[in-house]
ZADO-1210 file (C-alpha; in nm, 4 decimals, padded with zeros to 6 digits):
<atoms>
<atom x="03.4979" y="-01.6166" z="00.2544" code="MET" pos="1"/>
<atom x="03.7638" y="-01.3564" z="00.0740" code="THR" pos="2"/>
<atom x="03.9548" y="-01.0795" z="00.2143" code="ALA" pos="3"/>
<atom x="04.0243" y="-00.7375" z="00.1063" code="ILE" pos="4"/>
<atom x="04.3805" y="-00.5032" z="00.2643" code="ALA" pos="5"/>
<atom x="04.4269" y="-00.4931" z="00.6236" code="GLY" pos="6"/>
<atom x="04.3181" y="-00.8701" z="00.6512" code="ASN" pos="7"/>
<atom x="03.9223" y="-00.7492" z="00.6442" code="THR" pos="8"/>
<atom x="03.6651" y="-01.0689" z="00.5688" code="PRO" pos="9"/>
<atom x="03.3943" y="-00.9655" z="00.2961" code="VAL" pos="10"/>
<atom x="03.1526" y="-01.2013" z="00.3715" code="THR" pos="11"/>
<atom x="02.8080" y="-01.2137" z="00.1613" code="PRO" pos="12"/>
<atom x="02.6570" y="-01.0163" z="00.4892" code="GLY" pos="13"/>
<atom x="02.9157" y="-00.7508" z="00.4795" code="SER" pos="14"/>
<atom x="02.8048" y="-00.6752" z="00.1345" code="ILE" pos="15"/>
<atom x="02.4673" y="-00.6669" z="00.1444" code="TRP" pos="16"/>
<atom x="02.5078" y="-00.4265" z="00.4845" code="LEU" pos="17"/>
<atom x="02.7694" y="-00.1403" z="00.2885" code="VAL" pos="18"/>
<atom x="02.4579" y="-00.1826" z="-00.0223" code="ARG" pos="19"/>
<atom x="02.2035" y="-00.0878" z="00.2563" code="MET" pos="20"/>
<atom x="02.4252" y="00.1358" z="00.4236" code="ARG" pos="21"/>
<atom x="02.4478" y="00.3210" z="00.0355" code="ASN" pos="22"/>
<atom x="02.1215" y="00.3099" z="-00.0697" code="ASN" pos="23"/>
<atom x="02.0016" y="00.4397" z="00.3126" code="TRP" pos="24"/>
<atom x="02.2650" y="00.7481" z="00.2491" code="LYS" pos="25"/>
<atom x="02.1083" y="00.7918" z="-00.1280" code="SER" pos="26"/>
<atom x="01.7437" y="00.7936" z="00.0219" code="PHE" pos="27"/>
<atom x="01.8163" y="01.0429" z="00.2599" code="THR" pos="28"/>
<atom x="02.0201" y="01.2857" z="00.0289" code="ASP" pos="29"/>
<atom x="01.7602" y="01.2864" z="-00.2535" code="ASN" pos="30"/>
<atom x="01.4814" y="01.3653" z="00.0537" code="TRP" pos="31"/>
<atom x="01.6532" y="01.6303" z="00.1665" code="ALA" pos="32"/>
<atom x="01.6540" y="01.8023" z="-00.1741" code="ILE" pos="33"/>
<atom x="01.2826" y="01.6809" z="-00.2284" code="PHE" pos="34"/>
<atom x="01.1854" y="01.8687" z="00.1192" code="ALA" pos="35"/>
<atom x="01.3866" y="02.2024" z="-00.0086" code="GLU" pos="36"/>
<atom x="01.0448" y="02.2619" z="-00.2985" code="ASN" pos="37"/>
<atom x="00.7668" y="02.3120" z="-00.0923" code="LYS" pos="38"/>
<atom x="00.5154" y="02.2057" z="-00.3191" code="ILE" pos="39"/>
<atom x="00.6253" y="01.8857" z="-00.3181" code="GLY" pos="40"/>
<atom x="00.5948" y="01.8145" z="00.0252" code="LEU" pos="41"/>
<atom x="00.2234" y="02.0062" z="-00.0522" code="ILE" pos="42"/>
<atom x="00.1525" y="01.6945" z="-00.3118" code="GLY" pos="43"/>
<atom x="00.2877" y="01.4020" z="-00.1014" code="LEU" pos="44"/>
<atom x="00.1028" y="01.5239" z="00.2047" code="ALA" pos="45"/>
<atom x="-00.2237" y="01.5491" z="-00.0498" code="ILE" pos="46"/>
<atom x="-00.1229" y="01.2012" z="-00.1504" code="ILE" pos="47"/>
<atom x="-00.1101" y="01.1055" z="00.2129" code="LEU" pos="48"/>
<atom x="-00.4700" y="01.2182" z="00.2687" code="PHE" pos="49"/>
<atom x="-00.6566" y="01.0519" z="00.0020" code="TYR" pos="50"/>
<atom x="-00.4551" y="00.6966" z="00.0629" code="ALA" pos="51"/>
<atom x="-00.5620" y="00.7363" z="00.3734" code="LEU" pos="52"/>
<atom x="-00.9752" y="00.7435" z="00.2829" code="LEU" pos="53"/>
<atom x="-00.9047" y="00.4306" z="00.0691" code="ALA" pos="54"/>
<atom x="-00.7760" y="00.2485" z="00.3970" code="ALA" pos="55"/>
<atom x="-01.0206" y="00.4040" z="00.6225" code="ALA" pos="56"/>
<atom x="-01.3304" y="00.3033" z="00.4105" code="HIS" pos="57"/>
<atom x="-01.3779" y="-00.0608" z="00.4665" code="PRO" pos="58"/>
<atom x="-01.2824" y="-00.0107" z="00.8204" code="ILE" pos="59"/>
<atom x="-01.5331" y="00.1841" z="00.8506" code="LEU" pos="60"/>
<atom x="-01.8062" y="-00.0351" z="00.6475" code="MET" pos="61"/>
<atom x="-01.7353" y="-00.3296" z="00.9078" code="GLN" pos="62"/>
<atom x="-01.7060" y="-00.1291" z="01.2405" code="THR" pos="63"/>
<atom x="-01.8862" y="00.2319" z="01.2025" code="VAL" pos="64"/>
<atom x="-02.1454" y="00.2461" z="00.8891" code="TRP" pos="65"/>
<atom x="-02.4771" y="00.0312" z="00.8449" code="ASN" pos="66"/>
<atom x="-02.3499" y="-00.1573" z="00.5160" code="PRO" pos="67"/>
<atom x="-02.7469" y="-00.1044" z="00.4256" code="GLN" pos="68"/>
<atom x="-02.7411" y="00.2465" z="00.4618" code="VAL" pos="69"/>
<atom x="-02.3649" y="00.3460" z="00.3537" code="TYR" pos="70"/>
<atom x="-02.2644" y="00.0719" z="00.0939" code="ASP" pos="71"/>
<atom x="-02.1541" y="00.3027" z="-00.1968" code="PRO" pos="72"/>
<atom x="-02.3631" y="00.0812" z="-00.4933" code="PHE" pos="73"/>
<atom x="-02.6746" y="00.0153" z="-00.2995" code="THR" pos="74"/>
<atom x="-02.7156" y="00.1895" z="00.0296" code="GLY" pos="75"/>
<atom x="-02.9752" y="00.3861" z="00.1353" code="TYR" pos="76"/>
<atom x="-03.1257" y="00.6107" z="00.4033" code="ASP" pos="77"/>
<atom x="-03.4965" y="00.5375" z="00.4902" code="PRO" pos="78"/>
<atom x="-03.4898" y="00.8335" z="00.7403" code="ALA" pos="79"/>
<atom x="-03.3933" y="01.0767" z="00.4553" code="VAL" pos="80"/>
<atom x="-03.6925" y="01.2032" z="00.2964" code="MET" pos="81"/>
<atom x="-03.5546" y="01.4041" z="-00.0056" code="VAL" pos="82"/>
<atom x="-03.3033" y="01.2835" z="-00.2273" code="ASN" pos="83"/>
<atom x="-03.0636" y="01.4454" z="-00.3095" code="PRO" pos="84"/>
<atom x="-03.0176" y="01.5399" z="00.0005" code="SER" pos="85"/>
<atom x="-02.7839" y="01.8103" z="00.1855" code="PRO" pos="86"/>
<atom x="-02.4789" y="01.7498" z="00.4076" code="PRO" pos="87"/>
<atom x="-02.6377" y="01.6026" z="00.7696" code="SER" pos="88"/>
<atom x="-02.4810" y="01.4642" z="01.0800" code="SER" pos="89"/>
<atom x="-02.5767" y="01.1520" z="00.9430" code="GLN" pos="90"/>
<atom x="-02.4312" y="01.2982" z="00.6263" code="HIS" pos="91"/>
<atom x="-02.1659" y="01.4757" z="00.6480" code="TRP" pos="92"/>
<atom x="-02.1400" y="01.5266" z="00.2530" code="LEU" pos="93"/>
<atom x="-02.4863" y="01.4529" z="00.1724" code="GLY" pos="94"/>
<atom x="-02.6541" y="01.1982" z="-00.0809" code="THR" pos="95"/>
<atom x="-02.6786" y="01.1784" z="-00.4078" code="ASP" pos="96"/>
<atom x="-03.0015" y="01.1841" z="-00.6273" code="PRO" pos="97"/>
<atom x="-03.0105" y="00.7241" z="-00.5569" code="MET" pos="98"/>
<atom x="-03.0157" y="00.7937" z="-00.1938" code="GLY" pos="99"/>
<atom x="-02.6204" y="00.6705" z="-00.1445" code="ARG" pos="100"/>
<atom x="-02.4059" y="00.8545" z="00.0694" code="ASP" pos="101"/>
<atom x="-02.1451" y="01.0447" z="-00.1420" code="ILE" pos="102"/>
<atom x="-01.9074" y="01.0386" z="00.1397" code="LEU" pos="103"/>
<atom x="-01.9205" y="00.6556" z="00.1206" code="SER" pos="104"/>
<atom x="-01.8629" y="00.7123" z="-00.2578" code="GLN" pos="105"/>
<atom x="-01.5933" y="00.9032" z="-00.2248" code="LEU" pos="106"/>
<atom x="-01.4208" y="00.7051" z="-00.0463" code="MET" pos="107"/>
<atom x="-01.4345" y="00.4252" z="-00.2131" code="TYR" pos="108"/>
<atom x="-01.3708" y="00.5508" z="-00.5443" code="SER" pos="109"/>
<atom x="-01.0316" y="00.6867" z="-00.4038" code="THR" pos="110"/>
<atom x="-00.8896" y="00.3504" z="-00.4257" code="ARG" pos="111"/>
<atom x="-01.0175" y="00.2872" z="-00.8036" code="ASN" pos="112"/>
<atom x="-00.8079" y="00.6169" z="-00.9018" code="GLU" pos="113"/>
<atom x="-00.4848" y="00.5062" z="-00.7020" code="PHE" pos="114"/>
<atom x="-00.5373" y="00.1507" z="-00.8441" code="VAL" pos="115"/>
<atom x="-00.5642" y="00.3334" z="-01.2138" code="LEU" pos="116"/>
<atom x="-00.3035" y="00.5703" z="-01.1986" code="GLY" pos="117"/>
<atom x="-00.0554" y="00.3498" z="-01.0719" code="LEU" pos="118"/>
<atom x="-00.1097" y="00.0426" z="-01.2823" code="LEU" pos="119"/>
<atom x="-00.0792" y="00.2625" z="-01.5753" code="ALA" pos="120"/>
<atom x="00.2189" y="00.4513" z="-01.4704" code="ALA" pos="121"/>
<atom x="00.3784" y="00.1096" z="-01.4005" code="LEU" pos="122"/>
<atom x="00.3023" y="-00.0308" z="-01.7128" code="LEU" pos="123"/>
<atom x="00.3736" y="00.3028" z="-01.9270" code="THR" pos="124"/>
<atom x="00.7301" y="00.3458" z="-01.7665" code="VAL" pos="125"/>
<atom x="00.7951" y="-00.0161" z="-01.7871" code="THR" pos="126"/>
<atom x="00.7529" y="-00.0196" z="-02.2165" code="ILE" pos="127"/>
<atom x="00.9018" y="00.3089" z="-02.2119" code="ALA" pos="128"/>
<atom x="01.2425" y="00.2494" z="-02.0394" code="THR" pos="129"/>
<atom x="01.2502" y="-00.1162" z="-02.2198" code="SER" pos="130"/>
<atom x="01.1619" y="00.0416" z="-02.6096" code="ILE" pos="131"/>
<atom x="01.3889" y="00.3853" z="-02.5459" code="GLY" pos="132"/>
<atom x="01.6459" y="00.1629" z="-02.4284" code="ALA" pos="133"/>
<atom x="01.5762" y="-00.1062" z="-02.7413" code="ILE" pos="134"/>
<atom x="01.6027" y="00.1485" z="-02.9835" code="ALA" pos="135"/>
<atom x="01.8802" y="00.3489" z="-02.8411" code="ALA" pos="136"/>
<atom x="02.1019" y="00.1230" z="-02.8247" code="TYR" pos="137"/>
<atom x="02.0170" y="-00.0957" z="-03.2028" code="PHE" pos="138"/>
<atom x="01.9623" y="00.2468" z="-03.4027" code="GLY" pos="139"/>
<atom x="01.8994" y="00.1771" z="-03.7246" code="GLY" pos="140"/>
<atom x="01.5696" y="00.0314" z="-03.8629" code="TRP" pos="141"/>
<atom x="01.4388" y="-00.0702" z="-03.5248" code="VAL" pos="142"/>
<atom x="01.4711" y="00.3254" z="-03.3964" code="ASP" pos="143"/>
<atom x="01.3114" y="00.3791" z="-03.6800" code="SER" pos="144"/>
<atom x="01.0364" y="00.1093" z="-03.6162" code="LEU" pos="145"/>
<atom x="00.9912" y="00.2473" z="-03.3027" code="PHE" pos="146"/>
<atom x="01.0102" y="00.5897" z="-03.3243" code="MET" pos="147"/>
<atom x="00.7208" y="00.6286" z="-03.6375" code="ARG" pos="148"/>
<atom x="00.4940" y="00.4017" z="-03.4239" code="ALA" pos="149"/>
<atom x="00.5624" y="00.6840" z="-03.1452" code="ALA" pos="150"/>
<atom x="00.5156" y="00.9498" z="-03.3928" code="ASP" pos="151"/>
<atom x="00.1557" y="00.7764" z="-03.5244" code="LEU" pos="152"/>
<atom x="00.0218" y="00.7519" z="-03.2075" code="ILE" pos="153"/>
<atom x="00.1531" y="01.1015" z="-03.1061" code="ASN" pos="154"/>
<atom x="-00.0726" y="01.2707" z="-03.4114" code="ILE" pos="155"/>
<atom x="-00.3878" y="01.0596" z="-03.2621" code="LEU" pos="156"/>
<atom x="-00.6221" y="01.2825" z="-03.0049" code="PRO" pos="157"/>
<atom x="-00.5488" y="01.0500" z="-02.6719" code="PHE" pos="158"/>
<atom x="-00.9145" y="01.1390" z="-02.5603" code="ILE" pos="159"/>
<atom x="-01.1424" y="01.0961" z="-02.8814" code="ALA" pos="160"/>
<atom x="-00.9734" y="00.7357" z="-02.9599" code="LEU" pos="161"/>
<atom x="-01.0509" y="00.6064" z="-02.6154" code="LEU" pos="162"/>
<atom x="-01.4178" y="00.7154" z="-02.7278" code="VAL" pos="163"/>
<atom x="-01.3681" y="00.5355" z="-03.0330" code="VAL" pos="164"/>
<atom x="-01.2318" y="00.2195" z="-02.8649" code="LEU" pos="165"/>
<atom x="-01.4920" y="00.2208" z="-02.5445" code="SER" pos="166"/>
<atom x="-01.7387" y="00.1259" z="-02.8477" code="SER" pos="167"/>
<atom x="-01.5431" y="-00.2271" z="-02.9555" code="PHE" pos="168"/>
<atom x="-01.3742" y="-00.2938" z="-02.5562" code="VAL" pos="169"/>
<atom x="-01.5533" y="-00.3108" z="-02.2711" code="ARG" pos="170"/>
<atom x="-01.3936" y="-00.0490" z="-02.0623" code="MET" pos="171"/>
<atom x="-01.3615" y="-00.1206" z="-01.7208" code="ASN" pos="172"/>
<atom x="-01.1068" y="00.0283" z="-01.4741" code="MET" pos="173"/>
<atom x="-00.8476" y="-00.2915" z="-01.5310" code="TRP" pos="174"/>
<atom x="-00.8989" y="-00.2151" z="-01.9214" code="THR" pos="175"/>
<atom x="-00.8842" y="00.1345" z="-01.9353" code="LEU" pos="176"/>
<atom x="-00.5211" y="00.0673" z="-01.7332" code="ALA" pos="177"/>
<atom x="-00.4070" y="-00.1513" z="-02.0011" code="LEU" pos="178"/>
<atom x="-00.4974" y="00.1002" z="-02.2622" code="VAL" pos="179"/>
<atom x="-00.3743" y="00.3822" z="-02.1415" code="ILE" pos="180"/>
<atom x="-00.0368" y="00.2243" z="-02.0641" code="GLY" pos="181"/>
<atom x="-00.0420" y="00.0925" z="-02.4049" code="LEU" pos="182"/>
<atom x="-00.0615" y="00.3978" z="-02.5689" code="LEU" pos="183"/>
<atom x="00.1329" y="00.6543" z="-02.3490" code="SER" pos="184"/>
<atom x="00.4472" y="00.3654" z="-02.3235" code="GLY" pos="185"/>
<atom x="00.4369" y="00.2819" z="-02.7001" code="PHE" pos="186"/>
<atom x="00.3764" y="00.7196" z="-02.7569" code="GLY" pos="187"/>
<atom x="00.5153" y="01.0279" z="-02.7219" code="GLY" pos="188"/>
<atom x="00.6927" y="00.8637" z="-02.3690" code="THR" pos="189"/>
<atom x="00.9224" y="00.6438" z="-02.5153" code="THR" pos="190"/>
<atom x="01.0418" y="00.9320" z="-02.7307" code="ILE" pos="191"/>
<atom x="01.1312" y="01.1068" z="-02.3827" code="ILE" pos="192"/>
<atom x="01.3179" y="00.7615" z="-02.2932" code="PHE" pos="193"/>
<atom x="01.4971" y="00.7355" z="-02.6225" code="LYS" pos="194"/>
<atom x="01.6832" y="01.0281" z="-02.6196" code="ALA" pos="195"/>
<atom x="01.7701" y="01.0197" z="-02.2686" code="GLN" pos="196"/>
<atom x="01.9311" y="00.6392" z="-02.3615" code="ALA" pos="197"/>
<atom x="02.1274" y="00.8177" z="-02.6308" code="LEU" pos="198"/>
<atom x="02.2550" y="01.0697" z="-02.3452" code="THR" pos="199"/>
<atom x="02.3916" y="00.7264" z="-02.1646" code="ILE" pos="200"/>
<atom x="02.5028" y="00.5613" z="-02.5180" code="MET" pos="201"/>
<atom x="02.8143" y="00.7802" z="-02.5051" code="VAL" pos="202"/>
<atom x="02.9154" y="00.6855" z="-02.1248" code="LYS" pos="203"/>
<atom x="03.2363" y="00.5025" z="-02.0923" code="PRO" pos="204"/>
<atom x="03.1334" y="00.2214" z="-01.9015" code="TYR" pos="205"/>
<atom x="02.9020" y="00.1088" z="-02.2226" code="ILE" pos="206"/>
<atom x="03.1740" y="00.1011" z="-02.4303" code="GLU" pos="207"/>
<atom x="03.3784" y="-00.1397" z="-02.1825" code="ALA" pos="208"/>
<atom x="03.1111" y="-00.3502" z="-02.1145" code="ALA" pos="209"/>
<atom x="03.0997" y="-00.4314" z="-02.4842" code="ARG" pos="210"/>
<atom x="03.4544" y="-00.4940" z="-02.4897" code="VAL" pos="211"/>
<atom x="03.4238" y="-00.6647" z="-02.1886" code="ALA" pos="212"/>
<atom x="03.2117" y="-00.9322" z="-02.3550" code="GLY" pos="213"/>
<atom x="02.8579" y="-00.8335" z="-02.2962" code="GLY" pos="214"/>
<atom x="02.5619" y="-00.9706" z="-02.4765" code="SER" pos="215"/>
<atom x="02.2784" y="-00.6999" z="-02.5850" code="HIS" pos="216"/>
<atom x="02.0547" y="-00.8141" z="-02.3342" code="ARG" pos="217"/>
<atom x="02.3069" y="-00.7294" z="-02.0513" code="HIS" pos="218"/>
<atom x="02.4029" y="-00.3779" z="-02.1588" code="VAL" pos="219"/>
<atom x="02.0509" y="-00.3073" z="-02.2199" code="ILE" pos="220"/>
<atom x="01.8890" y="-00.4045" z="-01.9249" code="PHE" pos="221"/>
<atom x="02.1817" y="-00.3501" z="-01.6617" code="TYR" pos="222"/>
<atom x="02.3594" y="-00.0272" z="-01.7993" code="HIS" pos="223"/>
<atom x="02.1079" y="00.1729" z="-01.9427" code="ILE" pos="224"/>
<atom x="01.7694" y="00.0674" z="-01.7933" code="VAL" pos="225"/>
<atom x="01.8925" y="00.1094" z="-01.4438" code="PRO" pos="226"/>
<atom x="02.0192" y="00.4891" z="-01.4902" code="ASN" pos="227"/>
<atom x="01.6628" y="00.5595" z="-01.6555" code="LEU" pos="228"/>
<atom x="01.5343" y="00.4785" z="-01.3228" code="MET" pos="229"/>
<atom x="01.5401" y="00.8022" z="-01.2709" code="PRO" pos="230"/>
<atom x="01.3316" y="00.9542" z="-01.5094" code="LEU" pos="231"/>
<atom x="01.0935" y="00.6626" z="-01.4847" code="ALA" pos="232"/>
<atom x="00.9620" y="00.7283" z="-01.1882" code="PHE" pos="233"/>
<atom x="00.9890" y="01.1228" z="-01.2454" code="LEU" pos="234"/>
<atom x="00.7418" y="00.9977" z="-01.5311" code="ASN" pos="235"/>
<atom x="00.4969" y="00.7901" z="-01.3308" code="MET" pos="236"/>
<atom x="00.3949" y="01.0861" z="-01.1433" code="MET" pos="237"/>
<atom x="00.3064" y="01.2858" z="-01.4402" code="PHE" pos="238"/>
<atom x="00.0960" y="00.9246" z="-01.5650" code="THR" pos="239"/>
<atom x="-00.0743" y="00.9019" z="-01.3028" code="VAL" pos="240"/>
<atom x="-00.2238" y="01.2391" z="-01.3224" code="THR" pos="241"/>
<atom x="-00.3131" y="01.1982" z="-01.6934" code="SER" pos="242"/>
<atom x="-00.4511" y="00.8536" z="-01.5954" code="ALA" pos="243"/>
<atom x="-00.6941" y="00.9895" z="-01.3313" code="ILE" pos="244"/>
<atom x="-00.8130" y="01.2851" z="-01.5635" code="PHE" pos="245"/>
<atom x="-00.8989" y="01.0102" z="-01.8522" code="THR" pos="246"/>
<atom x="-01.0773" y="00.8261" z="-01.6478" code="GLU" pos="247"/>
<atom x="-01.2759" y="01.1175" z="-01.5067" code="ALA" pos="248"/>
<atom x="-01.3221" y="01.2349" z="-01.8672" code="SER" pos="249"/>
<atom x="-01.4667" y="00.9017" z="-02.0031" code="LEU" pos="250"/>
<atom x="-01.6853" y="00.8487" z="-01.6995" code="SER" pos="251"/>
<atom x="-01.8698" y="01.1535" z="-01.7222" code="TYR" pos="252"/>
<atom x="-01.9800" y="01.0372" z="-02.1116" code="PHE" pos="253"/>
<atom x="-02.1108" y="00.7577" z="-01.9455" code="GLY" pos="254"/>
<atom x="-01.8358" y="00.4961" z="-02.1718" code="LEU" pos="255"/>
<atom x="-01.6840" y="00.3592" z="-01.8790" code="LEU" pos="256"/>
<atom x="-01.8000" y="00.0175" z="-01.7447" code="ASN" pos="257"/>
<atom x="-01.7209" y="00.1249" z="-01.3077" code="ILE" pos="258"/>
<atom x="-01.9742" y="00.1260" z="-01.0702" code="ARG" pos="259"/>
<atom x="-01.8435" y="00.3977" z="-00.8614" code="VAL" pos="260"/>
<atom x="-01.5807" y="00.6325" z="-00.9389" code="SER" pos="261"/>
<atom x="-01.5404" y="01.0151" z="-00.9569" code="TRP" pos="262"/>
<atom x="-01.6183" y="01.0640" z="-01.3045" code="GLY" pos="263"/>
<atom x="-01.8894" y="00.8564" z="-01.2429" code="ILE" pos="264"/>
<atom x="-02.0378" y="01.0325" z="-00.9351" code="MET" pos="265"/>
<atom x="-02.0141" y="01.3256" z="-01.1576" code="ILE" pos="266"/>
<atom x="-02.2026" y="01.1502" z="-01.4230" code="TYR" pos="267"/>
<atom x="-02.4915" y="01.0335" z="-01.2210" code="THR" pos="268"/>
<atom x="-02.5405" y="01.4412" z="-01.1459" code="THR" pos="269"/>
<atom x="-02.5378" y="01.5430" z="-01.5108" code="GLN" pos="270"/>
<atom x="-02.7715" y="01.2250" z="-01.5806" code="ALA" pos="271"/>
<atom x="-03.0450" y="01.3238" z="-01.3249" code="ALA" pos="272"/>
<atom x="-03.0646" y="01.6482" z="-01.4829" code="GLY" pos="273"/>
<atom x="-02.8535" y="01.8313" z="-01.1686" code="TYR" pos="274"/>
<atom x="-02.5482" y="02.0160" z="-01.3361" code="MET" pos="275"/>
<atom x="-02.6846" y="02.2969" z="-01.4125" code="LEU" pos="276"/>
<atom x="-02.8049" y="02.3420" z="-01.0612" code="ARG" pos="277"/>
<atom x="-02.4721" y="02.3527" z="-00.9077" code="SER" pos="278"/>
<atom x="-02.5426" y="02.6135" z="-00.7006" code="VAL" pos="279"/>
<atom x="-02.7838" y="02.4994" z="-00.5239" code="GLU" pos="280"/>
<atom x="-02.6586" y="02.1068" z="-00.5254" code="TYR" pos="281"/>
<atom x="-02.2742" y="02.2056" z="-00.4941" code="TRP" pos="282"/>
<atom x="-02.2390" y="01.8591" z="-00.2649" code="TYR" pos="283"/>
<atom x="-02.3083" y="01.6594" z="-00.5710" code="LEU" pos="284"/>
<atom x="-02.0342" y="01.7884" z="-00.7645" code="ILE" pos="285"/>
<atom x="-01.8197" y="01.9866" z="-00.5463" code="PHE" pos="286"/>
<atom x="-01.6812" y="01.6822" z="-00.3582" code="PRO" pos="287"/>
<atom x="-01.5663" y="01.4582" z="-00.6585" code="ALA" pos="288"/>
<atom x="-01.4728" y="01.7512" z="-00.8587" code="GLY" pos="289"/>
<atom x="-01.2267" y="01.8781" z="-00.6230" code="LEU" pos="290"/>
<atom x="-01.1061" y="01.5460" z="-00.5287" code="SER" pos="291"/>
<atom x="-00.9766" y="01.5146" z="-00.8884" code="ILE" pos="292"/>
<atom x="-00.8645" y="01.8609" z="-00.9220" code="THR" pos="293"/>
<atom x="-00.6981" y="01.8251" z="-00.5826" code="LEU" pos="294"/>
<atom x="-00.5323" y="01.4488" z="-00.6675" code="LEU" pos="295"/>
<atom x="-00.4133" y="01.4844" z="-01.0232" code="CYS" pos="296"/>
<atom x="-00.2467" y="01.8307" z="-00.8625" code="SER" pos="297"/>
<atom x="-00.0902" y="01.6674" z="-00.6042" code="ALA" pos="298"/>
<atom x="00.0927" y="01.4107" z="-00.8027" code="PHE" pos="299"/>
<atom x="00.2038" y="01.7010" z="-01.0787" code="TYR" pos="300"/>
<atom x="00.3327" y="01.8816" z="-00.7882" code="LEU" pos="301"/>
<atom x="00.5573" y="01.5875" z="-00.6680" code="VAL" pos="302"/>
<atom x="00.6582" y="01.5072" z="-01.0117" code="GLY" pos="303"/>
<atom x="00.7761" y="01.8864" z="-01.0495" code="ARG" pos="304"/>
<atom x="00.9472" y="01.8512" z="-00.6479" code="ALA" pos="305"/>
<atom x="01.1233" y="01.4980" z="-00.8145" code="LEU" pos="306"/>
<atom x="01.2293" y="01.6821" z="-01.1492" code="ASP" pos="307"/>
<atom x="01.4948" y="01.8417" z="-00.8765" code="ALA" pos="308"/>
<atom x="01.5832" y="01.5287" z="-00.7742" code="VAL" pos="309"/>
<atom x="01.6692" y="01.3682" z="-01.1105" code="VAL" pos="310"/>
<atom x="01.8023" y="01.7334" z="-01.2763" code="ASN" pos="311"/>
<atom x="02.0628" y="01.9037" z="-01.0524" code="PRO" pos="312"/>
<atom x="02.0648" y="02.1957" z="-01.2608" code="ARG" pos="313"/>
<atom x="01.6771" y="02.2658" z="-01.1487" code="LEU" pos="314"/>
<atom x="01.8098" y="02.2174" z="-00.7606" code="ARG" pos="315"/>
<atom x="01.8604" y="02.5515" z="-00.5249" code="GLN" pos="316"/>
<atom x="02.1932" y="02.6651" z="-00.4751" code="ARG" pos="317"/>
</atoms>
């Protein structure tokens, strides 16, 4: 135990309490800034709505729904004479051409979309922050190597590249998240983080850490990377949007080894020949298509609101 001026004892517990108070104050201040942007609150509400859908599906399957009827993969209702069938009291969003409940598929797929988007985003920002900080810190041939790799990835058409990769790699949700994370992390996102890291490199505390004998690893991961975290969290929102849209595009072309997703639901409609009759069979396309649009838009809106938190120049005066 040590003491500070005034003979006040300093214990590990008191230090932890001070840190918790500072973190809470920082959170409340940032939340106040975020809440000033109404589009951010709208986006957050949409995300929470779909999160509740994902959480409710297994509960409904165990307590309310009959798995033989509402299973998103093999469910079939013998009481429904014609498939696809329009919305009814038993099937609120109708059934697809294979007789499966559309609402059950929609809710189950929501979980996959969240997992894909968040995993791809975490992998992207982890790679981008590390590579961007390293490139800015060392410069020279290290910087040139990573930046030329980023330029090479940027000039390649992203969707077309994934289509080609799907011919050689069996694409499932986990593989797709890994590929998106690697391509985005080593691609244009790295350039953004390297530019931000360069602005951090000129700060006095970086030079002070070097003079104090801090190793390269210490300076990079204890001083540069933590200051990139606000930008990293902001970038995650946009990466989630990109990942969900990419999955929907590839699923529509039948290039993913996924049993059920929003993109697969639209692909099933197209494969069964109902795509050109979307006015009559709107319930086959509208729920999945609207969900893709809403969830992608929600993460984008939250990202725009977070931009005001990260960038003081965008805040309301």
